[in-house]
C-alpha positions as CSV (number, residue, x, y, z in Angstrom):
1,M,-2.0,-27.4,-2.6
2,P,1.4,-27.5,-1.2
3,H,1.4,-30.8,0.4
4,A,0.3,-32.5,-2.8
5,T,2.9,-30.5,-4.8
6,A,5.6,-31.5,-2.5
7,S,4.5,-35.1,-2.5
8,W,5.0,-35.0,-6.4
9,L,8.5,-33.4,-6.0
10,V,9.5,-36.0,-3.6
11,D,8.5,-38.9,-5.9
12,N,9.6,-37.3,-9.3
13,T,12.8,-35.4,-8.5
14,A,16.0,-35.5,-6.8
15,L,15.4,-32.1,-4.9
16,S,16.6,-32.0,-1.5
17,F,13.9,-31.6,1.2
18,Q,14.9,-28.1,2.0
19,Q,14.4,-27.0,-1.5
20,I,11.1,-28.5,-1.6
21,A,10.2,-27.2,1.7
22,E,11.0,-23.6,0.5
23,F,9.4,-23.8,-2.8
24,C,6.0,-25.3,-1.2
25,G,6.1,-22.9,1.9
26,L,6.2,-26.0,4.4
27,H,8.6,-27.0,7.1
28,I,11.3,-29.4,6.2
29,L,9.9,-31.8,8.8
30,E,6.6,-32.0,6.9
31,V,8.5,-32.8,3.7
32,Q,10.4,-35.6,5.5
33,A,7.0,-37.0,6.8
34,I,5.7,-37.1,3.3
35,A,8.9,-38.8,2.2
36,D,8.8,-41.2,4.7
37,D,4.9,-41.8,4.4
38,T,4.3,-40.8,7.9
39,A,2.2,-37.8,7.3
40,G,-1.2,-37.8,8.8
41,I,-3.0,-37.6,5.4
42,K,-1.8,-39.3,2.2
43,L,-2.4,-36.9,-0.9
44,A,-2.0,-37.5,-4.5
45,G,0.8,-35.7,-6.1
46,R,0.1,-32.6,-8.0
47,D,2.3,-31.9,-11.0
48,P,3.6,-28.3,-10.6
49,V,5.2,-28.4,-14.2
50,R,1.8,-29.1,-15.7
51,A,0.2,-26.4,-13.6
52,H,2.8,-24.0,-15.1
53,E,4.2,-23.2,-11.5
54,L,7.7,-24.8,-12.3
55,S,9.5,-25.6,-15.3
56,M,11.9,-28.6,-15.8
57,D,14.8,-26.2,-16.5
58,E,14.2,-24.9,-12.8
59,I,14.0,-28.4,-11.4
60,E,17.3,-29.3,-13.2
61,K,19.1,-26.4,-11.7
62,G,17.9,-27.3,-8.4
63,Q,18.9,-30.8,-8.8
64,A,22.5,-29.7,-9.9
65,N,23.0,-27.3,-7.0
66,P,21.4,-28.2,-3.5
67,N,21.7,-24.5,-2.4
68,Y,19.6,-23.2,-5.5
69,K,16.2,-21.9,-4.6
70,L,13.5,-22.7,-7.0
71,Q,11.8,-19.8,-8.7
72,M,8.1,-20.1,-9.3
73,A,7.1,-19.5,-12.9
74,K,5.1,-16.5,-13.6
75,G,1.7,-17.2,-15.1
76,P,0.7,-15.8,-18.5
77,E,0.0,-12.1,-18.5
78,Q,-3.9,-11.5,-18.5
79,A,-5.1,-9.9,-21.7
80,R,-6.2,-6.3,-21.2
81,R,-9.0,-4.8,-23.3
82,T,-7.6,-1.7,-25.1
83,K,-10.1,-1.3,-27.8
84,G,-13.9,-1.4,-28.1
85,P,-16.6,0.2,-26.0
86,R,-16.4,0.1,-22.5
87,Y,-18.3,-2.7,-20.6
88,T,-21.0,-1.4,-18.3
89,P,-22.8,-3.8,-15.7
90,V,-26.5,-4.6,-16.7
91,S,-27.7,-2.9,-13.6
92,K,-26.1,0.4,-14.6
93,R,-27.0,0.5,-18.4
94,Q,-30.2,2.2,-17.8
95,D,-28.3,5.0,-16.3
96,K,-26.2,5.7,-19.3
97,P,-28.7,8.3,-21.1
98,D,-28.7,10.5,-17.8
99,G,-24.8,10.4,-17.7
100,I,-24.7,11.4,-21.4
101,A,-27.4,14.1,-20.9
102,W,-25.2,15.6,-18.0
103,I,-22.0,15.7,-20.2
104,I,-24.0,17.4,-23.1
105,R,-25.4,20.0,-20.9
106,N,-22.4,20.8,-18.8
107,H,-19.7,20.2,-21.1
108,P,-20.8,20.6,-24.8
109,E,-17.2,20.8,-26.0
110,V,-16.8,17.0,-25.4
111,S,-17.2,15.1,-28.7
112,D,-19.5,12.4,-29.3
113,G,-16.6,10.0,-29.7
114,A,-15.1,11.0,-26.5
115,I,-18.5,10.5,-24.6
116,G,-18.9,7.2,-26.3
117,K,-15.5,6.0,-24.9
118,L,-16.2,7.4,-21.6
119,I,-19.6,6.1,-21.0
120,G,-19.5,3.0,-23.4
121,T,-22.2,3.9,-25.8
122,T,-22.9,4.5,-29.5
123,R,-22.7,7.9,-31.4
124,T,-26.5,7.2,-32.6
125,T,-27.5,7.1,-28.8
126,I,-25.6,10.1,-28.1
127,A,-26.9,12.1,-31.1
128,A,-30.6,11.1,-30.3
129,I,-30.2,12.6,-26.6
130,R,-28.5,15.7,-28.1
131,D,-31.2,16.4,-30.6
132,R,-33.9,15.3,-28.0
133,T,-35.2,12.6,-30.4
134,H,-34.4,9.6,-27.9
135,W,-37.4,7.4,-27.3
136,N,-37.4,7.8,-23.6
137,I,-36.2,11.6,-23.7
138,A,-39.2,12.6,-21.4
139,N,-37.5,10.3,-18.5
140,I,-34.0,11.3,-18.9
141,T,-32.5,13.3,-16.1
142,P,-28.9,14.8,-16.4
143,K,-26.8,13.1,-13.6
144,D,-23.1,13.1,-13.0
145,P,-21.7,10.0,-14.6
146,V,-19.1,9.7,-11.8
147,T,-22.0,9.6,-9.3
148,L,-23.7,7.0,-11.4
149,G,-20.7,4.8,-11.5
150,L,-20.2,5.0,-15.1
151,C,-16.7,6.2,-15.0
152,S,-14.1,7.6,-12.6
153,Q,-13.6,11.3,-11.7
154,R,-10.1,11.1,-13.1
155,E,-11.5,9.8,-16.6
156,L,-14.2,12.4,-16.7
157,D,-11.7,15.1,-15.9
158,A,-9.0,14.1,-18.5
159,A,-11.9,13.9,-21.3
160,I,-13.1,17.4,-20.2
161,S,-9.5,18.9,-20.1
162,K,-8.6,17.3,-23.6
163,A,-11.9,18.7,-25.2
164,A,-11.4,22.2,-23.7
165,K,-7.6,22.1,-24.9
166,A,-8.8,21.1,-28.5
167,A,-11.5,23.9,-28.6
168,G,-9.2,26.5,-27.3
169,L,-10.9,27.0,-24.1
170,E,-9.0,28.1,-20.9
171,A,-9.7,26.4,-17.6
172,P,-12.1,28.6,-15.4
173,V,-10.4,30.7,-12.7
174,D,-12.1,31.2,-9.5
175,D,-11.9,35.0,-8.8
176,R,-14.7,35.2,-6.3
177,L,-12.2,36.0,-3.4
178,S,-10.0,38.4,-5.2
179,G,-11.8,41.5,-4.1
180,D,-11.8,40.3,-0.4
181,R,-8.2,39.5,-0.8
182,A,-7.3,42.9,-2.0
183,A,-9.4,44.5,0.8
184,L,-7.5,42.5,3.4
185,I,-4.2,43.5,2.1
186,E,-5.3,47.3,2.3
187,E,-6.5,46.8,5.7
188,L,-3.3,45.2,6.9
189,R,-1.2,47.8,5.2
190,A,-3.3,50.6,6.9
191,Q,-2.7,48.9,10.3
192,R,1.1,48.6,9.9
193,D,1.3,52.3,8.7
194,A,-0.8,53.3,11.9
195,A,1.6,51.2,14.1
196,H,4.6,52.8,12.5
197,R,3.1,56.4,13.0
198,V,2.3,55.8,16.7
199,S,5.8,54.6,17.2
200,G,7.2,57.5,15.5
201,E,5.2,59.9,17.6
202,A,6.3,58.3,20.8
203,E,9.9,59.0,20.1
204,D,11.5,62.1,21.6
205,G,13.8,64.6,19.6
206,E,16.9,62.6,19.7
207,G,15.3,59.4,18.5
208,A,15.0,57.6,21.7
209,P,11.8,56.4,23.2
210,A,9.9,58.8,25.5
211,R,9.9,57.6,29.1
212,P,6.7,56.4,30.5
213,T,4.6,58.6,32.6
214,Y,3.8,57.3,36.1
215,S,3.6,58.6,39.7
216,L,5.5,57.1,42.6
217,P,4.2,56.7,46.1
218,E,5.3,59.4,48.6
219,G,8.9,59.0,49.9
220,V,10.1,56.7,47.2
221,V,13.1,58.0,45.2
222,D,12.6,58.0,41.3
223,P,15.5,55.8,40.0
224,F,15.5,57.6,36.7
225,K,16.1,61.1,38.2
226,R,19.9,62.4,38.0
């Protein structure tokens, strides 16, 4: 509410109209109209100090120096959850067993603790799915947890990589094209050798390239004859 904030600053501080206009994002003429009570709408003042947008120290700096630009106070940093199980929306909680089963089937090296942090579930549930003693095991179908929206691809890759490193497993190497690549190199090498062989056979005894064979029309002098 920039106009209400400007109204409060006009009534309660000695800041210049330019300072108030810059802080509230208004034109200086709008602040002038608020001060002269000629604005189209009369708004109740809004205290930016109580709203934690401006401190009294900042106001005092502006009052002492008319060229000083007021700085809006930063709001309190939002608390970030760093511990505890991952929150999963209610609409996706029924998909957790499918995601757990997918990880157990495709990446058995991932520990139950890592699965619990990744999916946001308990070790009891993971153990029940691993041992096939889960109450709904007949209806559990392994599905990629990324596709289900239970975690991101980056989080899944990080968990798999960490588990593989801890288990001493190497990342799989795709060598399906290695044979084709070797065959292609041999073919290119053979073509290069054949081209060099043809070029060598085309040279005369002195190493100069042989003259092309051609026939001239009757009456035309051959320019290469000496």
